[in-house]
LUMMAR-930073 format. One line per field, with one value per residue (C-alpha): residue number from 0; x, y, z. Coordinates in steps of 0.05 Angstrom, whole numbers, plus 5000, padded with zeros to 4 digits. Example, Ala and Ser with C-alpha at 12.3 -4.5 7.8 and 13.67 -1.06 7.14 Angstrom:
2
resi 0  1
x 5246  5273
y 4910  4979
z 5156  5143
***
This chain:
400
resi 0  1  2  3  4  5  6  7  8  9  10  11  12  13  14  15  16  17  18  19  20  21  22  23  24  25  26  27  28  29  30  31  32  33  34  35  36  37  38  39  40  41  42  43  44  45  46  47  48  49  50  51  52  53  54  55  56  57  58  59  60  61  62  63  64  65  66  67  68  69  70  71  72  73  74  75  76  77  78  79  80  81  82  83  84  85  86  87  88  89  90  91  92  93  94  95  96  97  98  99  100  101  102  103  104  105  106  107  108  109  110  111  112  113  114  115  116  117  118  119  120  121  122  123  124  125  126  127  128  129  130  131  132  133  134  135  136  137  138  139  140  141  142  143  144  145  146  147  148  149  150  151  152  153  154  155  156  157  158  159  160  161  162  163  164  165  166  167  168  169  170  171  172  173  174  175  176  177  178  179  180  181  182  183  184  185  186  187  188  189  190  191  192  193  194  195  196  197  198  199  200  201  202  203  204  205  206  207  208  209  210  211  212  213  214  215  216  217  218  219  220  221  222  223  224  225  226  227  228  229  230  231  232  233  234  235  236  237  238  239  240  241  242  243  244  245  246  247  248  249  250  251  252  253  254  255  256  257  258  259  260  261  262  263  264  265  266  267  268  269  270  271  272  273  274  275  276  277  278  279  280  281  282  283  284  285  286  287  288  289  290  291  292  293  294  295  296  297  298  299  300  301  302  303  304  305  306  307  308  309  310  311  312  313  314  315  316  317  318  319  320  321  322  323  324  325  326  327  328  329  330  331  332  333  334  335  336  337  338  339  340  341  342  343  344  345  346  347  348  349  350  351  352  353  354  355  356  357  358  359  360  361  362  363  364  365  366  367  368  369  370  371  372  373  374  375  376  377  378  379  380  381  382  383  384  385  386  387  388  389  390  391  392  393  394  395  396  397  398  399
x 6676  6722  6766  6819  6871  6931  6981  6949  6970  6918  6915  6873  6834  6801  6792  6835  6865  6890  6933  6925  6911  6925  6874  6922  6971  6918  6886  6939  6930  6855  6863  6841  6779  6756  6720  6783  6788  6857  6849  6871  6821  6812  6823  6751  6729  6778  6731  6676  6722  6751  6682  6668  6732  6720  6650  6677  6730  6678  6633  6693  6716  6644  6639  6705  6685  6633  6687  6733  6799  6836  6801  6813  6886  6898  6846  6822  6746  6729  6656  6593  6580  6515  6473  6424  6380  6437  6499  6532  6592  6644  6702  6768  6842  6900  6940  7007  6997  6942  6906  6830  6785  6713  6693  6627  6603  6552  6519  6469  6460  6412  6462  6517  6475  6456  6528  6562  6556  6580  6640  6658  6657  6697  6750  6760  6762  6820  6805  6814  6741  6712  6711  6769  6764  6827  6818  6765  6758  6708  6683  6627  6574  6603  6640  6684  6698  6754  6745  6770  6740  6706  6701  6678  6604  6565  6552  6479  6498  6547  6491  6444  6497  6516  6462  6473  6544  6577  6592  6666  6649  6598  6649  6700  6649  6624  6695  6709  6642  6650  6721  6694  6635  6682  6726  6667  6638  6705  6702  6631  6601  6537  6524  6449  6440  6483  6459  6491  6476  6523  6581  6627  6682  6746  6758  6725  6776  6762  6813  6780  6767  6697  6685  6628  6601  6544  6547  6489  6449  6507  6510  6571  6570  6585  6611  6627  6560  6521  6504  6429  6397  6325  6325  6285  6321  6346  6319  6255  6280  6343  6320  6323  6263  6281  6278  6212  6182  6207  6249  6317  6371  6446  6497  6469  6424  6484  6493  6420  6433  6494  6447  6401  6461  6485  6417  6415  6485  6468  6395  6391  6330  6308  6293  6235  6196  6127  6101  6058  6103  6060  6062  6137  6149  6106  6150  6213  6184  6169  6237  6209  6246  6259  6323  6292  6280  6321  6373  6387  6393  6458  6485  6526  6498  6551  6529  6457  6478  6514  6452  6409  6456  6458  6384  6369  6308  6335  6393  6426  6433  6454  6527  6573  6621  6678  6638  6615  6688  6704  6646  6668  6636  6676  6741  6732  6717  6761  6826  6795  6805  6744  6716  6677  6625  6551  6519  6459  6412  6417  6402  6352  6306  6296  6274  6213  6204  6148  6179  6171  6119  6086  6102  6160  6199  6245  6316  6305  6248  6296  6337  6324  6366  6330  6276  6269  6229  6167  6147  6072  6080  6113  6064  6006  6040  6049  5974  5957  6002  6007  5997  6068  6095  6051  6089  6164  6214  6230  6193  6232  6256  6257  6309  6289
y 6438  6404  6366  6318  6278  6320  6274  6279  6331  6380  6374  6409  6451  6512  6578  6616  6576  6615  6592  6519  6506  6441  6434  6397  6456  6506  6469  6420  6345  6350  6319  6251  6274  6216  6261  6302  6317  6326  6359  6415  6471  6537  6597  6619  6551  6553  6592  6541  6484  6521  6529  6456  6434  6481  6453  6381  6398  6430  6369  6324  6364  6367  6292  6279  6324  6274  6224  6221  6255  6193  6155  6205  6212  6138  6120  6153  6149  6122  6105  6087  6012  6006  6031  6003  6027  6039  6035  6046  6015  6054  6030  6060  6054  6055  6117  6083  6012  6026  5965  5970  5958  5966  6009  5994  6056  6051  6118  6116  6093  6040  6018  6013  5966  5924  5916  5905  5829  5829  5872  5829  5767  5797  5820  5747  5711  5703  5651  5656  5634  5688  5762  5795  5857  5899  5954  5995  6070  6096  6167  6199  6185  6132  6066  6052  5979  5971  5904  5862  5884  5826  5843  5776  5782  5733  5659  5670  5717  5663  5611  5659  5672  5601  5556  5493  5472  5406  5361  5380  5454  5446  5409  5465  5515  5471  5454  5528  5541  5480  5501  5569  5538  5489  5547  5587  5528  5514  5585  5575  5620  5601  5643  5630  5662  5622  5628  5641  5715  5718  5681  5729  5715  5753  5767  5749  5696  5621  5609  5659  5638  5644  5682  5680  5749  5785  5765  5809  5748  5708  5681  5670  5616  5645  5580  5509  5485  5542  5505  5518  5578  5601  5664  5654  5688  5678  5672  5629  5582  5565  5557  5488  5447  5455  5530  5527  5486  5538  5489  5502  5490  5483  5503  5445  5497  5521  5452  5450  5515  5483  5428  5478  5511  5443  5429  5497  5486  5419  5429  5504  5511  5509  5441  5475  5532  5561  5631  5619  5619  5571  5519  5530  5518  5455  5428  5443  5407  5345  5348  5324  5343  5313  5275  5235  5281  5284  5330  5286  5224  5254  5266  5210  5169  5197  5267  5252  5218  5282  5323  5274  5275  5351  5359  5312  5335  5306  5353  5297  5255  5314  5316  5365  5409  5362  5301  5336  5351  5277  5253  5210  5257  5317  5277  5244  5308  5358  5341  5324  5373  5418  5420  5476  5432  5448  5413  5368  5419  5467  5541  5574  5595  5525  5491  5491  5478  5427  5391  5452  5502  5472  5531  5559  5614  5665  5670  5739  5713  5667  5724  5722  5780  5822  5768  5750  5701  5733  5713  5715  5664  5612  5624  5615  5552  5522  5528  5492  5433  5380  5409  5388  5439  5494  5494  5502  5478  5551  5613  5636  5706  5735  5776  5823
z 7045  6995  7044  7019  7058  7078  7046  6977  6926  6899  6824  6771  6819  6788  6824  6872  6928  6987  7046  7064  7138  7175  7230  7276  7271  7290  7348  7371  7374  7388  7458  7432  7395  7353  7305  7290  7215  7184  7117  7072  7062  7028  7072  7068  7096  7154  7200  7190  7206  7265  7294  7284  7318  7376  7384  7382  7434  7478  7474  7487  7548  7575  7565  7601  7659  7679  7699  7758  7740  7763  7708  7653  7674  7664  7611  7548  7542  7474  7469  7507  7500  7538  7595  7646  7703  7752  7709  7642  7607  7568  7524  7545  7527  7575  7556  7567  7543  7492  7519  7512  7572  7592  7652  7686  7722  7779  7787  7844  7916  7893  7841  7893  7936  7876  7853  7921  7916  7844  7861  7921  7876  7820  7869  7890  7823  7776  7722  7646  7637  7681  7663  7700  7744  7733  7785  7821  7832  7882  7890  7931  7879  7832  7829  7768  7754  7702  7669  7611  7545  7509  7434  7406  7423  7466  7454  7437  7380  7355  7355  7319  7267  7250  7278  7321  7336  7318  7377  7376  7374  7430  7474  7463  7490  7547  7570  7582  7615  7661  7680  7700  7739  7774  7795  7822  7860  7892  7919  7944  7890  7852  7790  7785  7716  7669  7596  7528  7535  7595  7561  7524  7473  7489  7415  7348  7329  7327  7383  7431  7503  7530  7595  7645  7661  7697  7771  7791  7816  7843  7914  7958  8011  8080  8111  8092  8117  8084  8020  8014  7982  7978  7935  7871  7814  7743  7673  7665  7610  7649  7722  7753  7776  7850  7843  7805  7861  7911  7952  7981  7929  7920  7867  7826  7794  7754  7724  7703  7666  7633  7610  7578  7544  7520  7489  7455  7426  7396  7378  7366  7410  7483  7516  7552  7521  7523  7514  7576  7637  7678  7623  7616  7690  7688  7632  7672  7733  7691  7658  7593  7529  7461  7444  7387  7328  7264  7295  7356  7312  7287  7357  7389  7446  7493  7474  7489  7554  7575  7563  7603  7663  7669  7654  7712  7752  7817  7837  7877  7814  7770  7751  7786  7746  7762  7740  7677  7658  7666  7624  7565  7515  7539  7543  7475  7437  7474  7439  7372  7315  7306  7237  7205  7174  7182  7240  7228  7256  7198  7210  7257  7200  7174  7238  7282  7356  7356  7415  7460  7438  7378  7335  7296  7331  7301  7326  7355  7398  7435  7463  7539  7565  7619  7628  7701  7742  7770  7842  7829  7772  7815  7871  7823  7796  7865  7879  7815  7829  7882  7953  7973  7923  7952  8018  8006  8058  8073  8052  7990  7975  7906  7869  7813
***
C-alpha cells in the first residue's frame, strides 16, 4: 500500500498524490490496538486501510468483551502468554501506572476447584522469592488472579542456554530458593513440585531475583501437629525416596528437590534419570548418584558435601532449609563476587549422562514440565521390591 512513517517527508514520488490521511485522525487513538498503523497514504488506498482498521478494532473489542469489565477498566489486555486445561494467562498493563502484570484466568468449575488451594496459599504469602499475587477478581464463571509478571524466563531455560553454573552462581540461585522454601515451611506450606521449570526470573538482568511459582500441588498444614502428608504428587525426577516408597512424608521432600536442583546446577544433568520410570524410582530409593566424574572433580568438597546432605535418603538426616542456608558452602560463596567464567561442566551438547542413563541426552529431553507421577507405576514398583515397601504406613492418595 506504500506506507511510510508519518514523520517522514515524501520525496521524489511519481504519479498523482491526493489528500493525505492520518489513520489516527480518522479513527481516534485506536483504543489501544497494538496493530494500529500510523502512516501516510494515497486517497485511493484510504478505504482499504479504513476497512483494515475497522476489522482490527472489531477483533479487539470482541476480544476485550470476553473479560470482566472491572478488569478491562483497570488493565489493558496486551497478549496471551499461555493456556492450560482449566486456565490461561494474559499479559496486561495497568492503565494508570503502566506497570505490566500477568493475569491467570480460571475458566471452569473444575478449574476453580483445582486452583482453590493455590489461591489460598498465594493470598497468604508475601516474600520476594515467591511469585506475588496482586489482587483477585471473581465473577460467576471466572476467577482472575492478577500476579507479578516474570519476564526473565525460568531457571531451566537459563541452564539450557549457558550450561552448568559455577559454584558462586549456583549458590546465588540456591540462596534465593532456600529463602523462599524457608518462608513457606515457616507458614506450614510444602510446595511438593520444586524444579527449575517452576523458578522464574523477575527480569532478564543478571541481578534479577528468582521466584518460586506454581502452587498447584502445594499442601498447607492445618495444625501444628499436622506435619505428615500422604498424597503422591510431583515430577518423577524430583520426588523424594519416602514418596516413592509410598510412606507418610514431611516438608523434607522440598529439600530433596533442592538437592536435585543443586546437582543440575553444578553438573548440568539429573542425579537420577532413566527413560523407564520403574528403574528411575529404584535409583531414587537407593540414593546412588555420581560425584566423582571430571565435572565434580572441579567442585569444592564443601559443594559436594552440600549436595550429599540434601540428597540424603533418610528424611530425618536431610538438612532443613534453615540448616542448608547455614551450610559453609552457602555462607562462603554468597558474598563472593560472581564471575562469568565457564564452569567446568562445559555445555549441554558436549556431555553425556553415563552416570544415570548410560546414553547421551539432548537438552530438550530434560524438560520435565507437565510430567507427573503415575500411581500405577509406584504400585507396580512396590510389588517388585521388599514386602515392607508394598504396604505403606497409610494408604496414599494421588494428585494428577
